[in-house]
VOGU-3710 file (C-alpha; in Angstrom, 3 decimals, decimal comma):
1> mipqqqnhvv> 42,298/66,050/134,028  44,196/64,930/137,147  47,100/63,078/135,325  47,434/66,332/133,875  47,338/68,336/136,823  49,866/65,825/138,141  52,390/66,132/135,303  51,714/69,871/135,392  53,180/70,404/139,290  56,018/67,815/138,397
11> atienipaes> 57,085/69,532/135,337  57,311/72,854/137,495  59,477/71,895/140,145  63,196/71,061/139,642  64,060/67,845/141,825  66,844/68,137/143,975  70,047/65,777/142,470  69,857/62,374/144,362  73,875/62,866/145,185  72,959/65,842/147,252
21> itaspsvlqr> 70,257/63,965/149,568  72,817/62,870/152,619  71,344/61,056/155,628  71,240/62,419/158,720  74,423/62,831/160,685  75,000/60,108/163,763  76,019/61,354/167,100  79,271/61,294/167,007  79,536/62,996/163,655  77,320/66,065/165,266
31> irnvfnrell> 79,948/66,038/168,389  82,738/66,196/165,803  80,729/69,190/164,107  80,647/71,186/167,478  83,801/70,251/168,582  85,558/71,783/165,479  88,885/73,760/164,774  86,884/76,919/164,860  85,550/76,277/167,925  88,382/75,144/169,728
41> lslalgqvls> 90,138/78,284/168,604  87,681/80,716/170,001  87,768/79,156/173,353  91,301/79,401/173,485  91,166/83,050/172,508  88,962/84,005/174,999  90,988/82,076/177,684  93,740/84,454/176,667  92,038/87,508/177,160  90,981/86,049/180,789
51> llicgislts> 94,724/85,535/181,562  95,558/88,848/180,288  92,679/89,995/183,165  94,478/87,899/185,638  97,891/89,290/184,833  95,957/93,326/185,317  94,508/92,270/188,881  97,607/90,400/190,301  99,819/93,476/189,397  96,979/95,746/190,873
61> kyladdfqan> 96,609/93,641/193,859  100,506/93,727/194,471  100,543/97,631/193,811  97,442/98,218/196,201  98,300/95,461/198,996  102,627/96,031/199,072  103,086/99,345/198,094  99,457/101,320/199,069  99,931/102,524/195,418  95,867/103,048/194,662
71> tpvfqsflny> 96,197/105,000/191,520  93,385/103,387/189,003  93,039/106,380/187,038  96,983/106,867/186,107  97,142/102,933/185,487  94,363/103,389/182,749  96,070/106,331/181,801  99,270/104,269/180,729  97,203/102,132/178,537  95,164/105,196/176,508
81> illflvyttt> 98,876/106,514/175,945  100,302/103,170/174,779  97,118/103,116/172,581  97,828/106,284/171,152  101,384/105,925/170,458  100,901/102,924/168,554  97,350/103,363/166,830  96,192/106,946/166,570  100,156/107,535/164,818  99,042/104,710/162,623
91> lavrqgeenl> 96,081/106,438/161,569  97,770/109,553/161,195  100,086/108,463/158,502  97,304/106,459/156,447  95,893/108,056/153,588  92,596/108,138/152,303  89,297/107,196/154,138  91,371/105,485/156,795  93,213/108,697/157,775  92,948/110,532/160,915
101> lvilkrrwwk> 92,017/113,742/160,350  89,136/112,171/157,969  87,868/110,257/160,388  87,794/112,691/163,043  85,643/115,319/160,778  82,824/112,414/160,312  82,677/110,979/163,394  84,493/112,410/166,534  81,891/113,050/168,786  80,640/109,344/168,786
111> ymilslvdie> 84,488/108,200/169,737  84,563/110,908/172,191  81,427/109,484/173,766  82,694/106,074/173,637  85,820/106,922/175,293  84,299/108,760/178,166  82,194/105,617/178,452  85,203/103,377/178,484  87,136/105,304/181,215  84,409/105,449/183,684
121> anylvikayq> 83,300/101,933/183,245  87,043/100,724/184,430  86,794/103,611/187,341  83,609/102,764/188,704  84,372/99,006/188,905  88,166/99,528/190,399  86,314/101,851/192,973  83,866/99,906/193,782  86,469/97,549/195,250  86,830/100,422/198,315
131> yttltsvqll> 82,851/99,824/199,262  81,568/96,451/198,834  82,908/92,893/198,854  84,715/90,949/196,551  81,849/88,547/196,589  79,531/91,354/195,605  81,787/92,722/192,884  82,092/89,030/191,310  78,473/88,699/190,905  77,117/92,080/190,005
141> dcfvipvvll> 79,890/92,549/187,358  78,298/89,323/185,697  75,410/92,420/184,814  77,150/93,212/181,633  76,177/90,185/180,013  72,088/91,011/179,801  73,386/94,373/179,070  74,981/93,139/176,164  72,231/90,550/175,221  69,762/93,363/175,271
151> lswffllvry> 71,929/95,771/173,022  72,815/93,203/170,776  69,080/92,272/170,416  67,878/95,644/169,691  70,876/97,373/168,249  73,073/94,716/166,280  69,457/92,685/165,680  71,333/89,609/166,677  68,855/86,948/167,244  69,311/84,281/169,715
161> kavhfigigv> 68,149/80,786/170,391  67,125/78,724/173,329  70,906/76,787/173,674  72,173/80,133/173,833  70,436/80,989/176,801  71,149/77,766/178,302  74,743/78,273/177,745  74,711/81,610/179,686  72,685/80,414/182,302  75,222/77,358/182,728
171> cllgigcmvg> 78,073/79,917/182,767  76,576/82,103/185,668  75,813/78,753/187,444  79,591/78,351/187,357  80,168/82,051/188,997  77,561/80,785/191,481  80,048/78,082/192,307  82,815/80,303/192,601  81,270/82,712/194,811  80,129/79,831/196,870
181> advlagrqqg> 83,563/78,458/197,440  85,104/82,035/198,273  82,119/82,151/201,428  83,251/78,651/202,453  86,679/79,658/202,140  86,620/82,920/204,156  87,440/84,964/201,187  85,110/87,963/201,961  87,498/90,447/200,806  86,534/93,925/201,048
191> lgehkllgdl> 85,332/96,414/203,369  81,609/96,718/202,641  81,136/99,622/204,978  78,995/101,386/202,170  77,859/98,256/200,424  75,073/99,919/198,636  76,985/102,483/197,144  79,412/99,909/196,308  77,048/97,600/194,402  75,556/100,425/192,706
201> lvlggatlyg> 78,772/101,572/191,123  79,569/97,953/189,961  76,302/97,825/188,580  76,886/101,233/186,869  80,344/100,142/185,495  79,094/96,762/184,131  76,480/98,788/182,182  78,889/101,072/180,639  80,782/97,865/179,948  78,233/96,321/178,140
211> isnvceefiv> 77,947/99,683/175,904  81,514/99,891/174,982  81,776/95,968/174,110  78,609/96,148/171,555  80,235/99,663/170,022  82,980/97,981/169,766  81,891/94,999/167,958  79,910/97,190/165,585  83,051/99,412/164,747  85,491/96,419/164,383
221> knlsrveflg> 83,086/94,298/161,867  81,862/97,048/160,188  85,068/99,643/160,183  88,339/98,635/161,401  89,992/97,474/164,559  92,942/100,251/163,773  90,585/102,640/163,761  88,575/101,937/167,215  91,757/101,684/168,895  93,295/104,687/167,569
231> miglfgsffs> 90,512/106,989/168,488  90,057/105,097/172,042  93,735/105,976/172,384  93,395/109,526/171,168  90,346/110,932/173,274  91,292/108,161/176,183  94,353/109,899/177,048  93,041/113,408/176,733  90,198/112,685/179,228  91,989/110,643/181,752
241> giqlaimehk> 95,035/112,612/181,987  92,235/115,363/182,811  90,763/112,970/185,153  94,022/112,278/186,613  95,127/115,731/187,240  91,824/116,275/189,278  91,125/113,451/191,122  94,587/111,610/191,653  97,588/113,978/191,503  97,911/113,774/195,502
251> ellrvpwdwq> 97,954/110,203/195,524  100,536/109,813/192,476  102,841/111,842/194,503  102,723/109,709/197,684  103,791/106,175/195,455  107,086/105,017/196,934  108,760/105,225/193,649  111,403/101,973/193,046  112,140/99,466/190,774  109,871/97,107/191,917
261> igllyigfsa> 107,081/99,382/191,448  108,300/100,654/187,915  108,346/96,854/187,030  104,553/96,360/188,331  103,510/99,304/186,259  105,111/97,961/183,087  103,235/94,946/183,707  99,933/96,146/184,312  100,157/98,521/181,231  101,580/95,404/178,774
271> cmfglysfmp> 98,570/93,308/179,941  96,253/96,280/179,527  97,792/97,178/176,211  97,595/93,687/175,197  93,968/93,078/176,396  92,822/96,257/174,535  94,730/95,308/171,172  93,308/91,360/171,439  90,029/91,754/172,264  88,830/93,204/168,782
281> vvikrtsata> 90,400/90,256/167,159  88,452/87,937/169,458  84,982/90,075/169,045  85,343/90,139/165,153  85,890/86,213/165,163  83,172/85,674/167,744  80,414/88,134/169,209  80,923/90,702/172,115  78,474/88,367/174,282  80,837/85,085/173,803
291> vnlslltadl> 83,510/87,231/174,708  82,180/88,540/177,765  80,942/84,707/178,916  84,755/83,687/177,999  85,804/86,486/180,671  84,015/84,972/183,330  86,952/82,669/183,948  89,544/85,747/184,647  88,523/85,732/188,488  89,419/81,491/188,585
301> yslfcglflf> 92,912/81,786/187,178  93,306/84,693/189,280  92,573/82,525/192,440  94,260/79,488/190,766  97,665/82,026/191,206  96,364/83,060/194,545  96,870/79,657/195,737  100,686/79,887/195,106  101,389/83,575/195,681  99,090/84,593/198,470
311> hfkfsglyll> 98,257/80,953/200,208  94,429/81,137/199,235  92,775/78,003/200,632  91,753/75,702/197,982  88,446/74,238/197,154  86,997/71,846/194,961  84,228/74,222/193,841  86,821/76,076/192,255  87,555/73,318/189,784  83,688/72,720/189,417
321> sfftiimgli> 82,887/76,028/188,422  85,949/76,723/186,226  84,411/73,614/184,142  80,903/74,238/184,297  81,908/78,059/182,688  83,595/75,903/180,061  80,890/73,846/179,036  78,699/76,910/179,038  80,532/78,412/176,733  80,429/75,271/174,516
331> lyassstyva> 76,722/75,341/174,538  76,612/78,966/173,683  79,006/78,190/170,630  77,383/75,156/169,647  74,572/76,966/167,650  74,838/80,029/165,513  72,719/83,473/166,034  71,236/84,972/163,758  71,161/88,656/162,443  67,751/90,107/161,023
341> qdprvykqfr> 68,904/92,464/158,830  65,553/93,240/157,674  62,421/92,737/159,607  60,929/90,885/156,758  63,611/88,410/156,680  63,683/87,455/160,233  59,851/86,667/160,141  60,518/84,355/157,125  63,355/82,684/159,098  60,862/82,185/162,194
351> nssgpatdtp> 57,818/80,865/159,880  60,346/78,637/157,519  58,078/75,863/158,269  55,509/77,201/156,639  53,942/79,287/153,886  55,260/82,885/154,509  52,154/85,227/155,488  54,014/88,300/155,486  52,768/91,398/153,510  53,784/91,626/149,856
361> atgplepavt> 57,483/93,515/149,921  57,712/96,647/148,515  61,102/96,626/147,830  64,041/93,510/147,392  64,670/91,518/150,209  68,205/91,979/151,799  69,780/88,201/151,954  69,359/86,170/155,203  72,841/86,358/156,942  73,662/83,616/159,672
371> ytslgqetee> 76,080/85,170/162,353  77,557/82,415/164,190  79,911/82,966/167,243  82,636/81,753/165,281  82,266/83,567/162,240  79,999/85,034/159,452  78,232/82,762/156,590  75,647/83,246/153,936  72,449/81,047/154,118  71,901/78,942/151,150
381> eprirvv> 68,625/78,640/149,623  67,241/75,044/149,104  67,579/73,800/145,337  64,085/73,761/144,499  63,322/75,925/141,454  59,501/76,879/140,597  59,247/77,727/136,969
//
């Protein structure tokens, strides 16, 4: 009886072909798998975004310090107008489901709320510089990362591994090095007369940035990049125009207009338009969390430029901070995150080492999808079939 039982078991399982069995990869192969072309490209794209933010910061600093042009709402308004002229008009001439009127009929109120969130996120962070110090802004602005993590977990159903949290911790450690270098160099910029108010403004702006980024990730991966930018341009130009007329029209009249100020406004608008246009591309390849981690290097690029333009004092901690953040990005991107499209799928993934103990499914399970920081792939089933 026993031999028959063993033969029965062998007969009911299709063995894996011998040629498909490979030896475990060596350390060098693992390193090559991590530092692949996709990872390097994603890191490079993230640093392009940081350089654009660096350009935004430099032009804003020149406008505010050299020409006393404190017009954050007007600067954002110029960007929304450019988005409207390029992307909203593109939606207007499209046919079918991607036409502007069709999108407005279905989702107008959602994009209206998202545009308000985006406008006020920019305004609150810029406004905070008037009340708190640069160090506080740099530290508290990192609050966007836990906001994005939580929203991605609950609304996008992204599941993280320990290596992702380690990578995030390393990135934040790099920010700590940068802030420490600022303190040692005496760069406590900002009056800090109403520090509590300024800190609350930064936290509020970071929260709104997190909401905006997660919504952007959902839209560009499920709808389209042009739709997102077109609707943000439509509602953003409308509401920022109203805010400009109410809050900043007097300040705009006091600007000493000349060709230099005009070039600075053009440079700011070009960098901001490039950031808004390019960020959905990077988010679609990676994720909102990975993008926000990449943007942590933007302050360092501004500091490096300040060494030549504003004669900032150099510190070796700046280089240490930069390489620490890059190392954290590599750690975060070295492993995939998982999207639990169905709670039963996620439970089976967690219990993959043993038999599934979930209750019987009442319907067909959705396929488990691996959502990496570099792209999207479908998880392959093991080549074992039970007859």
